[in-house]
C-alpha atoms as one frame of an Amber mdcrd trajectory, in Angstrom:
protein
 -48.335  17.298  62.356 -45.877  14.469  61.804 -42.762  14.313  63.947 -39.309
  13.115  62.957 -39.742  10.172  65.289 -42.761   8.959  63.291 -40.408   7.593
  60.596 -38.383   4.393  60.596 -35.609   4.912  58.057 -33.329   7.696  56.855
 -32.076   7.433  53.295 -28.912   9.499  52.997 -27.204  11.219  50.204 -23.559
  11.119  51.304 -21.473  13.531  49.252 -22.751  17.011  50.021 -24.726  15.869
  53.074 -22.358  13.764  55.194 -19.122  14.508  53.337 -17.908  17.913  52.174
 -18.322  17.242  48.458 -17.638  20.808  47.416 -14.545  21.238  49.574 -13.216
  17.884  48.413 -13.685  18.714  44.749 -12.101  22.140  45.076  -9.076  20.704
  46.892  -8.679  17.993  44.241  -8.848  20.646  41.503  -5.951  22.683  42.901
  -3.262  21.009  40.758  -5.267  21.843  37.642  -6.017  25.390  38.762  -2.344
  25.998  39.590  -1.412  25.582  35.909  -2.722  29.081  35.193  -2.822  32.513
  36.787  -6.521  32.770  35.973  -8.810  33.249  38.959 -12.258  31.727  39.309
 -14.825  32.168  42.039 -15.846  29.160  44.099 -19.386  29.475  42.778 -18.269
  29.552  39.147 -16.013  26.512  39.515 -18.664  24.450  41.254 -21.452  25.522
  38.895 -19.459  24.585  35.803 -18.277  21.367  37.425 -21.808  20.268  38.333
 -23.069  21.055  34.851 -20.370  18.854  33.293 -20.766  16.080  35.837 -24.551
  15.919  35.448 -24.250  15.846  31.655 -21.713  13.025  31.827 -23.933  11.056
  34.194 -26.742  11.235  31.652 -24.435  10.182  28.814 -22.761   7.300  30.688
 -25.140   6.264  33.501 -23.295   2.990  34.085 -19.813   4.518  34.337 -18.318
   4.172  37.862 -18.107   7.539  39.597 -14.330   7.677  39.972 -13.972   7.029
  36.235 -16.663   9.602  35.521 -14.713  12.220  37.480 -11.578  11.363  35.519
 -13.597  11.839  32.315 -14.980  15.211  33.430 -11.576  16.549  34.537 -10.231
  17.461  31.057 -13.651  18.740  30.012 -13.565  21.150  32.941 -10.061  22.265
  31.996 -11.219  22.997  28.457 -14.312  24.866  29.676 -12.160  27.033  31.955
  -9.504  27.649  29.307  -6.822  25.799  31.276  -4.080  23.545  29.886  -5.224
  19.990  29.242  -4.291  17.721  32.170  -2.409  14.471  31.679  -4.269  11.175
  31.905  -2.482  10.524  35.202  -3.667  13.870  36.575  -7.254  13.067  35.624
  -7.036   9.614  37.189  -5.758  11.180  40.427  -8.700  13.558  40.414 -11.085
  10.649  39.973  -9.421   8.716  42.779  -9.738  11.642  45.203 -13.337  10.801
  46.178 -12.363   8.548  49.054 -10.230  11.283  50.625 -12.917  13.987  50.769
 -13.567  15.009  54.400 -16.717  14.437  56.425 -18.444  17.452  57.949 -17.477
  17.860  61.598 -20.969  16.997  62.894 -21.538  13.926  60.731 -20.288  10.933
  62.691 -21.706  11.999  66.050 -25.063  12.783  64.442 -25.152   9.399  62.695
 -24.501   7.656  65.983 -27.395   9.490  67.627 -29.789   9.012  64.711 -29.005
   5.288  64.577 -30.663   4.861  67.982 -34.038   5.483  66.311 -33.711   4.819
  62.572 -32.367   2.358  60.065 -29.705   4.309  58.155 -29.398   3.633  54.430
 -27.020   5.135  51.858 -28.267   6.035  48.364 -25.185   7.570  46.803 -24.081
   8.627  43.335 -20.649   7.035  43.720 -19.154   3.618  42.999 -18.729   0.911
  45.617 -14.937   1.245  45.933 -15.036   5.033  46.418 -17.723   4.764  49.071
 -15.788   2.028  50.867 -12.785   4.351  51.050 -14.910   7.177  52.447 -16.592
   4.895  54.948 -13.278   3.522  56.190 -11.804   7.024  56.214 -13.613  10.201
  57.207 -16.831   8.362  58.144 -14.805   6.346  60.663 -16.208   2.965  59.678
 -19.788   3.863  60.534 -22.006   0.739  60.166 -24.814   1.754  57.796 -27.696
  -0.699  57.599 -27.652  -0.797  53.793 -25.414   0.771  51.151 -26.750   1.416
  47.634 -24.541   3.118  45.067 -25.116   4.313  41.522 -22.951   1.381  40.460
 -25.476  -1.014  42.002 -28.416   0.627  40.243 -26.829   1.425  36.892 -27.967
   5.041  36.919 -27.322   8.285  38.759 -29.738  10.363  40.805 -31.990  12.189
  40.038 -32.996   9.208  37.854 -36.190   7.695  39.269 -34.669   4.216  39.005
 -32.416   4.901  41.980 -35.387   5.601  44.227 -37.349   2.612  42.911 -34.350
   0.393  43.681 -34.004   1.825  47.189 -37.702   1.485  48.001 -37.737  -2.131
  46.890 -34.568  -2.922  48.839 -35.708  -1.468  52.169 -39.166  -3.005  51.826
 -37.633  -6.432  51.238 -34.924  -6.189  53.894 -36.515  -4.150  56.674 -40.238
  -4.139  55.923 -40.111  -0.333  55.608 -42.719   1.302  53.370 -42.123   4.532
  51.395 -44.232   6.563  53.827 -41.842   5.521  56.632 -38.739   6.849  54.845
 -37.164  10.288  55.118 -34.784  11.242  52.314 -32.078  13.160  54.172 -29.948
  15.230  51.838 -28.475  18.563  50.819 -29.130  18.504  47.069 -32.510  19.616
  45.850 -31.632  18.503  42.314 -30.323  15.028  43.101 -32.537  14.122  46.065
 -35.451  16.234  47.177 -37.237  16.627  43.866 -36.995  12.959  42.816 -37.848
  11.856  46.376 -41.056  13.869  46.241 -41.903  12.260  42.896 -41.256   8.861
  44.506 -43.703   9.610  47.340 -40.999  10.086  49.982 -40.876  12.964  52.455
 -37.558  14.683  52.987 -35.260  16.494  55.376 -33.129  19.225  53.839 -29.658
  19.395  55.388 -29.006  22.760  53.878 -25.260  23.054  54.589 -25.022  26.866
  54.442 -22.834  28.102  51.618 -23.435  25.046  49.433 -23.666  25.712  45.697
 -24.128  22.377  43.932 -27.570  20.851  43.804 -29.446  24.041  44.594 -32.633
  24.787  42.648 -35.236  27.524  42.678 -38.154  26.814  45.003 -36.628  24.274
  47.404 -38.743  21.283  48.428 -38.550  19.837  51.938 -40.619  18.746  54.923
 -37.969  19.584  57.548 -34.989  21.870  57.197 -31.765  21.982  59.237 -28.395
  23.604  58.633 -26.499  20.495  59.768 -27.142  16.835  60.473 -26.275  17.552
  64.095 -29.204  19.962  64.292 -31.497  17.240  62.969 -30.284  14.832  65.664
 -30.895  17.547  68.276 -34.458  18.020  67.036 -35.136  14.292  67.111 -33.908
  14.076  70.698 -36.178  16.988  71.637 -39.140  15.053  70.249 -39.813  17.379
  67.330
């Protein structure tokens, strides 16, 4: 059986895997939610949000992520029966991406994993939002390559994002697809298209996560946290 150490490069989803995407979104939605006495479960909010976000990504695949969030914000309000937010409120929601917090294990795990792998970002955000996250909760971690949806012109799970990444790491690092591990939480955005692209994957399950889940999860390795993956690598698994 293959071991984690047999691979040369980890391709990361960031928001949901390294950064608490769901917690960040819910915190940024509080001003909108406070306009009504209506109560919504965490699962309902995140399910409706992901549905609207994914639809908007298909409609406007070249729209920068922060602008896309600002576009989705009033649509979510309408879907939930809440008062329409102001344009300024929606822009603040879109700008919140760079403030979303990293999971507590992320930075230490990245530092340990970097001793063995090239670490590459393949994220559904825009360059400016990722730069804010990297300078902020990711503590300036030096990824070997950063690829955003803005660079590609489409959003995962579009196959173009994985084609772009494979070509980039082959050209820059001489890494072939069979030497890559897609390392991500979302089955929808990452694991299914990675399998179609001929890339094996590590599921960072992040217990309690709602967005990106699908029936019949696909993965080659499975860990609750990135820290657990780093532990397994150091044990030689």
